[in-house]
LOLO-280279 format. One record per residue (C-alpha): residue in one letter; y, x, z. Coordinates in steps of 0.1 Angstrom, whole numbers, padded with zeros to 4 digits, always signed. Each point is the difference from the previous one (the first is absolute). Last residue first. Example, Ala and Ser with C-alpha at 12.3 -4.5 7.8 and 13.67 -1.06 7.14 Angstrom:
<sites>
S-0011+0137+0071 A-0034-0014+0007 
</sites>
This chain:
<sites>
T+1360+1063+1114 P+0034-0003+0011 L+0010+0025+0033 N+0001-0016+0035 T-0025+0026+0013 P+0028+0029-0003 A-0019+0032-0010 G-0020+0021+0025 G+0005+0009+0037 T+0021+0033-0012 T-0008+0034-0005 S+0021+0025+0019 P+0037+0020-0002 I+0007-0021-0032 R+0006+0026-0031 R+0026+0008-0018 L-0006+0032-0025 A+0022+0029+0009 P-0027+0022+0015 A-0015+0005-0033 S-0040+0001+0009 V-0013-0018-0029 A-0038+0004+0004 E+0004-0025+0032 G+0003-0026-0027 P+0028-0011-0028 F+0012-0037-0004 H+0000-0006-0036 Y+0024+0002-0027 L-0006+0021-0032 T-0038+0002-0004 A+0000-0038+0014 L+0024-0007-0037 E-0027+0020-0020 E-0028-0019+0014 T+0018-0031-0003 N+0009+0003-0039 L+0028+0016-0011 V+0019-0014-0030 F+0035+0011-0009 H+0034-0011+0000 P+0036+0000-0019 T+0031-0007+0020 E+0015-0030+0008 Y+0030+0010+0026 P+0023-0029+0002 P-0023-0016-0011 Y-0039-0006+0001 F-0031+0019+0004 W+0015+0031+0019 S+0026-0012+0023 R-0012+0004+0039 R+0035-0008+0005 K+0004+0028+0026 Y-0013+0027-0025 A+0023-0015-0027 D+0026+0004+0022 I-0007+0031+0010 I-0006+0010-0033 A+0036-0013-0009 A+0022+0016+0023 K-0013+0036-0010 M+0002-0011-0036 K+0038-0003+0002 N+0002+0033+0019 K-0020+0014-0032 K+0021-0018-0027 R+0032+0017+0018 D-0017+0031+0001 K+0036+0021-0011 Y-0014-0009-0040 D-0037-0011+0000 Q-0016+0009-0032 W+0019+0029-0005 P-0015+0023+0026 Y-0034-0001-0012 S-0031-0011+0014 F+0005-0037+0010 A-0026-0024-0006 T-0022+0008+0031 F+0030-0017+0021 W-0011-0038-0002 G-0032+0004-0027 T-0031+0018-0001 P-0021+0015+0024 A-0034+0013-0010 F-0037-0019+0010 G-0035+0004-0012 N-0030-0010-0024 L-0032+0011-0010 L-0012+0034-0017 D+0027+0018+0015 D+0000-0011+0033 N+0029-0015+0022 L-0006-0011+0036 Q+0011+0033+0016 K+0036-0001-0019 L+0010-0032+0022 S+0024+0019+0021 I+0011+0020-0028 T+0037-0015-0005 L+0006-0002+0034 A-0011+0039+0008 P+0025+0005-0030 I+0030-0019+0019 N-0010+0005+0035 S+0012+0039-0007 A+0036-0014-0007 N+0003+0000+0037 F+0026-0029+0010 N+0010+0003+0038 E+0033+0008-0004 K+0006-0028-0027 K-0014-0026+0021 A-0037-0004-0016 I-0019-0026-0019 Y-0027+0008-0022 I-0016-0029-0023 G-0035-0007-0015 R-0012-0026-0022 I-0030-0013-0012 G-0004-0029-0026 A-0035-0017-0001 D-0017-0033-0021 F-0026-0006+0016 G-0040+0005-0012 P-0030-0017+0019 K-0031+0026-0002 S-0027+0001-0026 I+0025+0017-0023 S+0002+0031+0020 R-0037+0008+0001 E-0003-0003-0038 I+0027+0020-0003 A-0012+0026+0022 E-0033+0005-0014 L+0012+0001-0037 Q+0028+0025+0010 L-0026+0022+0019 K-0023-0002-0031 Q+0027+0008-0028 G+0008+0035+0026 F-0039+0009-0001 T-0003-0006-0036 P-0013-0028-0015 N-0030-0003-0021 P-0002-0037-0019 F-0028+0000-0022 G+0004+0006-0036 P+0025-0020-0023 F-0008-0027-0022 E-0002-0002-0039 Q-0011+0038-0002 G+0005+0020-0031 P+0019+0023+0021 Y-0010-0001+0041 Q+0029-0013+0016 P-0003+0016+0040 S+0006-0029+0031 S+0025+0013+0022 E+0028-0009-0017 E-0014-0035-0005 R-0010-0005+0037 I+0037+0012+0010 K+0015-0025-0021 Q-0019-0029+0016 I+0006+0012+0036 M+0038-0001-0010 A+0003-0038-0017 K-0023-0011+0031 A+0027+0013+0021 E+0027-0018-0023 D-0022-0032+0007 K+0007+0012+0035 W+0034-0001+0002 S-0003-0037-0016 V+0009-0015-0033 Y+0021-0031-0011 G+0004-0007-0033 G+0021+0013-0033 F+0031-0014-0010 P-0016-0018-0028 G-0027-0015+0020 W-0032+0011+0018 G-0017-0025+0027 A-0027+0000-0015 D-0022+0025-0024 K+0017+0028+0017 K+0018+0030-0007 F-0004+0026+0023 R+0002+0031-0025 K+0030-0021-0019 D+0024+0011+0027 E+0027-0028-0002 S+0000-0004+0036 L+0009-0025+0028 K-0010+0007+0032 D-0030-0011+0024 K+0012+0001+0036 N-0001+0022+0028 Q+0002-0007+0038 R+0033+0016+0016 I+0008+0028+0012 L+0029+0022+0015 I-0008+0034+0017 Q+0025+0014+0019 F+0011+0036+0015 W+0032+0004+0022 L+0011+0034+0009 Q+0025+0004+0032 E+0021+0028+0013 G+0027+0001+0027 P-0024+0017+0023 G-0029+0014-0017 M-0023-0008-0026 R-0033+0023+0002 G-0025-0030+0008 L+0009-0015-0034 F-0015+0035-0016 E-0030-0005+0027 F-0008-0033-0013 F+0000+0009-0037 G-0022+0035+0005 A-0029-0026+0021 M+0005-0025-0034 P-0029+0011-0018 D-0022-0001+0035 I-0023+0024+0002 K-0030-0011+0025 Y-0023+0024+0014 E+0012+0006+0036 E-0001-0039+0001 K-0031-0006-0010 P-0010-0014-0033 D+0007-0037-0010 K-0019-0001-0032 D+0032-0013-0019 L+0018+0027+0012 G-0015+0026-0026 Y+0034+0015-0010 D-0009-0016-0040 V-0006-0034+0020 Y+0037+0003+0016 T+0010-0002-0036 R+0010+0024-0027 I+0022-0019-0022 P-0015-0029-0022 L+0005+0002-0042 A+0004-0037-0012 D+0037+0003+0006 E+0007+0024-0025 K+0010+0035+0010 T+0026+0020+0018 L+0004-0031+0029 K+0034-0010+0008 F+0018+0010+0032 D+0037-0012+0013 C+0026+0023+0015 G+0021+0012+0025 W+0027+0027+0012 V+0031-0013+0027 N+0026+0016+0018 M+0021-0017+0025 T+0032+0004+0018 E+0023-0001-0025 V-0014-0019-0027 N-0013-0028+0026 F-0030-0017-0004 E-0008-0030+0023 V-0031+0005+0021 F-0008-0019+0029 K-0010-0031-0021 T-0030+0023-0013 Y-0017-0002+0032 D-0007-0037-0008 E-0001-0017+0035 V-0041-0002+0012 E-0032-0025+0004 T-0022+0017+0014 I-0034+0011-0006 Q-0020+0018+0026 V-0032+0018-0013 N-0033-0001+0017 P-0018-0024-0022 Y+0002+0018-0027 Q-0018-0018-0031 G+0006-0035+0008 Y+0032+0008+0019 I+0012+0009-0033 Q-0015-0029-0018 A+0013-0026+0028 E+0036+0017+0000 V+0007+0000-0038 I-0014-0039+0001 D+0023-0010+0027 Q+0028+0020-0017 L-0004-0020-0032 F+0027-0029+0007 R+0028+0028+0011 R-0004+0018-0035 T-0005+0033+0002 W+0002+0033+0013 I-0024+0027+0017 F+0008+0028+0021 F-0014+0033+0009 H+0022+0024+0023 I+0004+0035+0003 E+0023+0019+0022 G+0013+0033-0007 E+0040-0015-0009 I-0011-0034-0006 S-0031+0005-0026 A-0008-0033-0016 I-0033-0013-0018 E+0002-0030-0017 L-0022-0024-0018 S+0023-0021-0016 F-0018-0037-0012 W+0003-0026-0031 P-0002-0036+0001 R+0000-0013-0035 V+0028-0015-0017 R+0016-0033+0002 G+0029-0006-0019 E+0003-0039+0006 L+0005-0010-0037 W-0018+0030-0019 R-0030+0010+0021 N-0007-0031+0022 I+0006-0023-0030 F-0019+0022-0023 T-0033-0002+0023 A-0017+0022+0021 E+0027+0024+0010 G+0001-0005+0041 M-0033+0018+0010 G-0013+0033-0016 L-0014+0015+0033 H-0017+0033+0001 F+0012+0008+0033 N-0040-0005+0013 T-0010+0029-0021 L+0028+0017+0023 V-0024-0004+0033 T-0031+0009-0017 E+0018+0032-0014 M+0011+0009+0034 A-0036-0002+0014 K-0009+0026-0028 P+0029+0021+0014 S-0028+0011+0022 K-0003-0013+0035 S+0001+0023+0029 I+0029-0007+0016 E+0008+0011+0034 Q+0035+0007+0018 P+0010-0035-0005 L+0024-0010-0034 R+0032-0020+0002 I+0001-0019-0033 E+0036-0015-0005 L+0005-0033-0016 L+0037-0008-0020 V+0003-0036-0008 Y+0013-0016-0031 E+0016-0036+0000 Q+0000-0015-0038 S+0033-0014-0016 N+0011+0031-0011 I-0031+0003-0023 F+0005-0036-0015 K+0036+0008-0007 T-0007+0033-0018 R-0027-0016-0018 I+0023-0033-0013 Y+0022+0029-0008 T-0018+0024-0017 K-0021-0022-0022 W+0033-0018-0007 M+0022+0030-0014 G-0030+0005-0018 W-0002-0033-0018 F+0038+0000-0007 V-0005+0033-0019 F-0031-0012-0020 L+0022-0032-0008 L+0030+0012-0007 V-0016+0023-0022 V-0020-0028-0021 P+0031-0019-0003 L+0023+0028-0017 W-0027+0003-0025 L+0004-0029-0024 P+0031-0011+0007 S+0013+0038-0003 L-0012+0003-0035 A+0035-0008-0006 L+0016+0031+0023 I-0029+0023-0014 G+0009-0004-0036 R+0037+0007+0009 F-0010+0031+0020 V-0018+0016-0030 S+0027-0011-0024 G+0023+0017+0024 L-0017+0033-0001 L-0004-0002-0039 S+0035-0005-0007 P+0015+0036+0013 S-0029+0016-0022 L-0001+0038+0007 Y+0025+0004+0028 T-0011-0031+0019 I-0041+0009-0007 V+0011+0035+0016 S+0016-0015+0029 L-0032-0018+0008 I-0018+0029-0005 I+0018+0020+0025 V+0002-0029+0023 L-0039-0003+0001 V+0001+0038+0008 P+0020-0005+0028 V-0015-0026+0013 L-0035+0017-0005 V+0008+0031+0021 T+0012-0016+0035 T-0021-0030-0006 P-0034+0020+0001 S+0009+0021+0036 F+0012+0039+0000 G-0021+0019+0020 F-0006+0028-0024 K-0037-0012-0010 D+0012-0034+0002 A+0023+0005-0030 L-0027+0021-0020 N-0024-0028+0002 V+0026-0024-0009 L+0006+0022-0030 W-0036+0000-0011 Q+0001-0037+0001 M+0024-0004-0025 
</sites>
């Protein structure tokens, strides 16, 4: 049956579109060959309903309760959008931003069963955003209001000459209108397992704070792309992050003496990384006939690179992450060439031996004309992706989406304040250095 699903997917049909007709045909054949058999099966299922129905209802109710109580808590919080305006000169490397993000690794709110399942509390998440409004580039951080002081203190601690201002949400000024606007957007996914890191600012030598003329900022091309938005055009880019926590797994590679039950046990992305390290070491150890133990590991250049990158990666805090990009324009200003430009905007961080990003979801799902008659699905999706962005929704309904893990080094590569090496004129910088951070920030 799997081959049929794969074939359907290859030609743009959903599994449901194929499996439902197949199931109907099978039931029709059974009914034709043995009319009484189908009736007996349904009577048996009905007779056993006192056993299976309560279990089904419990699972359904539990899922609905989790969604309800979490949504209620999330909607009860007050949120704030902070804009960070950059000075003319920033000499610090992305290492400074990595230090800032390390202090966003907060898991508060989910300590007890009561917190999680009766009060609906969820650990805080942040949205790191870069937006080009008709070619003018802005940096934003969205968070819960009660974390505002922490965010400001950490940024001022590393970048004392920036200006941080609470601003009105720029997304509120955009409401999708199918008659006057066009929209294209996608999410991004990792091309390989979470344990393998992407190419980071360290690989570009920015951890050594070289002179400005020697700096190679991997995001410079992205900023140049943002600066090319013209009148009536906007490009929004957000990175949603929250503290990573262990997940339930049935993978026997991670079985531990304690804490492992019939449904598996809790493992971390670092456990998965260590398993990958062990696998690479085993592959690099030569096997000799007749010997009980393998020879001394002799990894190739690529294996050495992977081992070093993974070990460096797991030495730093990890975040659940999701990345979304949207291009919005008036119909008369919509430039279709910005679509492929958006999909490859993170390609400079890809490494064939390590990891990388690829566009996924939303409009990337449409390859054949029969998948969307008269663009009905796409028009609904245009409004939905803007709504998802505005809500900063990724980890929970209404737009719960599979996430991946990035550590602080990877996140600082994606989101940092560029120095003079990035000469994009559209970067919004304050005219002169300020007198420093406010003196009333919490310590």
